C-alpha positions as CSV (number, residue, x, y, z in Angstrom):
1,M,135.4,127.8,93.1
2,K,137.7,124.8,92.6
3,F,138.8,123.6,89.2
4,Y,140.0,120.1,88.2
5,E,141.6,119.2,84.9
6,Y,142.0,115.8,83.3
7,G,143.6,114.7,80.0
8,E,146.4,116.2,78.0
9,Q,146.3,120.0,78.0
10,N,147.2,120.3,74.3
11,K,143.9,118.6,73.4
12,R,140.6,120.2,72.7
13,V,138.8,121.5,75.8
14,I,135.5,120.4,77.2
15,V,134.1,122.4,80.2
16,M,131.7,120.2,82.3
17,L,129.2,121.7,84.7
18,P,127.4,119.6,87.3
19,G,123.8,120.1,88.4
20,S,122.3,121.6,91.5
21,F,124.0,120.8,94.8
22,C,126.4,118.5,93.0
23,P,130.3,118.6,93.2
24,A,132.6,118.0,90.2
25,G,132.9,114.3,91.2
26,A,129.3,113.8,90.2
27,L,130.5,113.8,86.6
28,E,133.4,111.4,87.1
29,Y,131.5,108.6,85.3
30,L,131.7,110.8,82.2
31,Y,134.9,112.8,82.4
32,K,137.2,109.8,83.2
33,D,136.5,108.4,79.7
34,L,136.3,111.7,77.9
35,A,139.7,112.7,79.2
36,E,141.2,110.0,77.0
37,E,140.6,112.2,74.0
38,F,140.0,115.7,75.4
39,H,141.3,118.2,77.9
40,V,138.4,118.1,80.4
41,I,137.8,120.9,82.9
42,V,135.3,120.3,85.7
43,L,134.6,122.4,88.8
44,D,133.0,122.7,92.2
45,Y,130.7,125.7,92.4
46,N,131.1,128.2,95.2
47,G,129.3,126.9,98.3
48,H,129.9,123.3,97.5
49,Y,132.9,122.6,99.7
50,D,134.3,123.6,103.1
51,G,135.4,127.2,103.0
52,G,133.9,127.6,99.5
53,G,131.9,130.7,100.2
54,T,128.4,131.0,98.8
55,F,126.8,130.2,95.4
56,T,125.4,133.5,94.2
57,T,124.2,133.7,90.6
58,R,124.7,131.8,87.3
59,Q,126.2,135.0,85.9
60,N,128.8,135.2,88.7
61,E,129.6,131.5,88.5
62,A,130.0,131.7,84.7
63,G,132.1,134.8,85.1
64,E,134.6,133.0,87.4
65,I,134.9,130.1,84.9
66,R,135.5,132.5,82.1
67,K,138.2,134.3,84.1
68,Y,139.9,131.0,84.9
69,L,139.9,130.0,81.2
70,K,141.4,133.4,80.3
71,E,144.1,133.1,82.9
72,K,145.0,129.6,81.5
73,G,145.4,131.1,78.1
74,I,142.5,129.0,76.7
75,D,141.0,130.8,73.6
76,S,138.7,128.0,72.3
77,V,136.4,125.5,74.0
78,C,135.2,122.5,72.0
79,M,132.2,121.9,74.2
80,V,130.4,123.4,77.1
81,Y,128.5,120.6,78.8
82,G,125.9,121.0,81.5
83,Q,123.6,118.8,83.5
84,S,120.3,120.1,84.9
85,M,121.2,123.5,86.5
86,G,124.6,123.2,85.0
87,S,122.9,123.8,81.6
88,E,121.8,127.2,82.7
89,V,125.2,128.1,84.0
90,G,126.6,126.6,80.8
91,M,124.4,128.7,78.5
92,E,125.5,131.8,80.4
93,L,129.1,130.7,80.2
94,A,128.9,130.1,76.4
95,S,127.4,133.6,76.0
96,Q,130.1,135.2,78.1
97,L,132.8,133.3,76.3
98,I,131.6,134.2,72.8
99,R,131.2,137.9,73.8
100,S,134.7,137.9,75.1
101,G,136.2,136.5,71.9
102,V,136.6,132.9,73.0
103,K,135.6,130.4,70.3
104,V,132.9,127.9,71.4
105,G,132.4,124.8,69.2
106,C,129.2,123.5,70.7
107,C,127.1,123.0,73.8
108,F,125.3,120.0,75.1
109,F,122.7,120.4,77.8
110,D,121.0,117.4,79.5
111,G,117.8,117.9,81.4
112,A,118.0,121.7,81.3
113,P,115.4,123.4,83.6
114,M,115.5,126.6,81.6
115,I,112.4,128.4,82.8
116,K,111.3,131.6,84.6
117,L,108.8,130.9,87.3
118,S,106.8,133.2,89.7
119,K,108.2,134.2,93.0
120,P,105.7,132.2,95.1
121,Y,106.7,129.0,93.2
122,R,110.4,129.8,93.5
123,I,109.9,130.2,97.3
124,F,108.1,126.8,97.4
125,M,111.0,125.1,95.5
126,Y,113.6,126.6,97.8
127,F,111.9,125.2,100.8
128,K,111.5,121.8,99.0
129,F,115.2,121.8,98.1
130,R,116.3,122.9,101.6
131,T,114.2,120.2,103.2
132,M,115.7,117.5,100.9
133,I,119.3,118.6,101.6
134,R,118.7,118.8,105.4
135,M,117.2,115.3,105.3
136,M,120.3,114.0,103.5
137,K,122.8,115.2,106.2
138,D,122.7,112.0,108.3
139,K,121.6,109.5,105.7
140,T,123.4,106.9,103.7
141,I,123.1,106.4,99.9
142,D,121.0,103.3,100.5
143,D,118.6,105.3,102.7
144,V,118.2,108.0,100.1
145,I,117.7,105.7,97.2
146,Q,114.5,104.4,98.9
147,W,112.9,107.9,99.0
148,K,109.7,107.7,97.0
149,F,109.6,111.3,95.9
150,L,112.9,110.9,94.0
151,S,111.2,108.4,91.7
152,K,109.3,111.3,90.1
153,F,112.6,112.7,88.8
154,T,114.0,109.3,87.7
155,N,110.9,107.8,86.1
156,G,110.9,105.1,88.8
157,D,114.6,104.3,88.3
158,T,116.3,106.1,91.2
159,E,119.1,103.5,91.3
160,S,120.4,104.7,88.0
161,L,121.3,108.1,89.6
162,R,123.2,106.5,92.5
163,P,126.5,108.3,91.5
164,L,124.7,111.7,91.4
165,I,122.8,111.1,94.6
166,E,126.0,110.1,96.4
167,S,127.5,113.4,95.5
168,L,124.4,115.3,96.8
169,I,124.9,113.5,100.2
170,Q,128.6,114.7,100.2
171,I,127.5,118.3,99.7
172,A,124.6,118.3,102.2
173,P,126.8,118.9,105.4
174,V,128.5,122.0,103.9
175,I,126.0,123.8,101.7
176,T,124.3,126.8,103.3
177,D,120.6,127.8,103.1
178,E,121.8,130.9,101.2
179,S,123.5,128.8,98.6
180,I,120.4,126.5,98.3
181,R,118.2,129.6,97.8
182,N,120.5,131.0,95.2
183,E,120.7,127.7,93.3
184,S,116.9,127.5,93.3
185,E,116.8,131.0,91.9
186,C,119.4,130.1,89.3
187,C,117.1,127.2,88.1
188,Y,113.9,129.2,87.9
189,T,114.9,132.7,86.7
190,F,116.4,131.9,83.4
191,D,116.8,134.8,81.0
192,Y,117.7,132.9,77.7
193,P,121.0,134.6,76.6
194,E,120.9,135.5,73.0
195,M,122.6,133.2,70.6
196,S,123.1,133.6,66.8
197,E,121.4,131.2,64.5
198,E,124.7,129.8,63.6
199,M,125.6,129.1,67.2
200,Q,122.1,127.7,67.9
201,R,122.8,125.0,65.3
202,N,125.7,123.8,67.5
203,I,123.6,123.6,70.7
204,Y,122.2,120.2,71.7
205,F,119.4,119.7,74.2
206,M,118.5,116.2,75.6
207,Y,115.4,115.5,77.7
208,A,113.6,112.4,78.8
209,K,110.0,112.6,77.6
210,D,108.5,112.0,81.1
211,E,110.8,114.3,83.1
212,K,109.4,117.5,84.5
213,A,112.0,119.6,82.8
214,C,110.8,118.4,79.4
215,K,107.1,118.9,80.2
216,T,107.6,122.4,81.5
217,C,110.6,123.8,79.7
218,Y,110.9,122.1,76.3
219,K,108.5,124.5,74.4
220,L,110.1,127.6,76.0
221,V,113.6,126.5,75.2
222,K,112.5,125.6,71.6
223,K,111.0,129.0,71.2
224,A,114.2,130.8,72.5
225,Y,116.6,128.7,70.5
226,P,114.6,127.4,67.4
227,K,117.6,126.4,65.4
228,A,119.1,124.2,68.3
229,R,119.0,120.4,68.1
230,F,116.7,118.5,70.4
231,K,116.6,114.9,71.4
232,V,113.7,113.6,73.5
233,L,114.1,110.0,74.9
234,E,111.3,107.5,75.8
235,G,111.5,105.4,78.9
236,Y,114.0,107.4,80.9
237,G,114.0,109.9,83.8
238,H,116.0,113.1,84.5
239,M,119.5,112.4,83.2
240,T,119.2,108.6,83.7
241,Y,120.2,107.8,80.1
242,S,123.7,109.2,80.7
243,V,124.2,106.7,83.5
244,K,122.3,103.6,82.2
245,C,123.8,104.0,78.7
246,Q,127.1,105.5,79.6
247,P,129.2,104.0,76.7
248,E,126.7,105.2,74.1
249,Y,126.4,108.6,75.8
250,I,130.2,109.0,75.7
251,K,130.4,108.1,72.1
252,M,127.6,110.6,71.3
253,L,129.4,113.4,73.1
254,T,132.7,112.5,71.4
255,K,131.1,112.5,68.0
256,I,129.4,115.9,68.6
257,C,132.7,117.4,69.8
258,K,134.6,116.2,66.7
259,A,131.9,117.5,64.4
260,H,132.2,121.0,65.9
261,A,135.9,121.1,66.6
262,V,137.5,124.6,67.0
263,D,141.2,125.4,67.2
């Protein structure tokens, strides 16, 4: 696992977790501005770079992040932020941090696919993801943007996710089938780590109304974390609001961080 830090290290910490098959750079459009006010830590998961081994489980990935923070002497995290699969790793991370005595101010999860699916469906999704990644290996961003099946994720606005799709293309040549399988399992075997009611009130979930994650996961997440805060947006696709309305999104994250500041 590789870690990257931005901003002044004496400022409050935000840990940012990218989605499936995405490197740390997929979040640059967010962390470059957040780093003006916060100490931002982003990472490349195992299996996402040359010589980077294999992505195994969300528990192991979260455990490595927790260990890194401990070695850095960080005893409080203002926000754990996750996109898509990064939300599941993020919830596991928040749970591990709290249990180890690290203070966590809040969490923000965008497009979280927090669900437990049957083995046949998980196998189907693995083959779907593997096919997509293999197809990307010799393609340009302009080629991939035209793929019609991606419009299902983006509510017909694939162009908005150009920065994230570019990062997927970067990962495609190095990620192994084993890592793809394990990331698929990470997405669809979620076990809903227990959170106190007090902590739930500091957890924010954002979904686009028409995205699949909202249609399939929203009620389950709401049941698991009934005191958490939920925002469902009209007219957007999976995480497209964060790109299309980036200034407003940054302001929202900053406001939430300041409202739940921990020292």
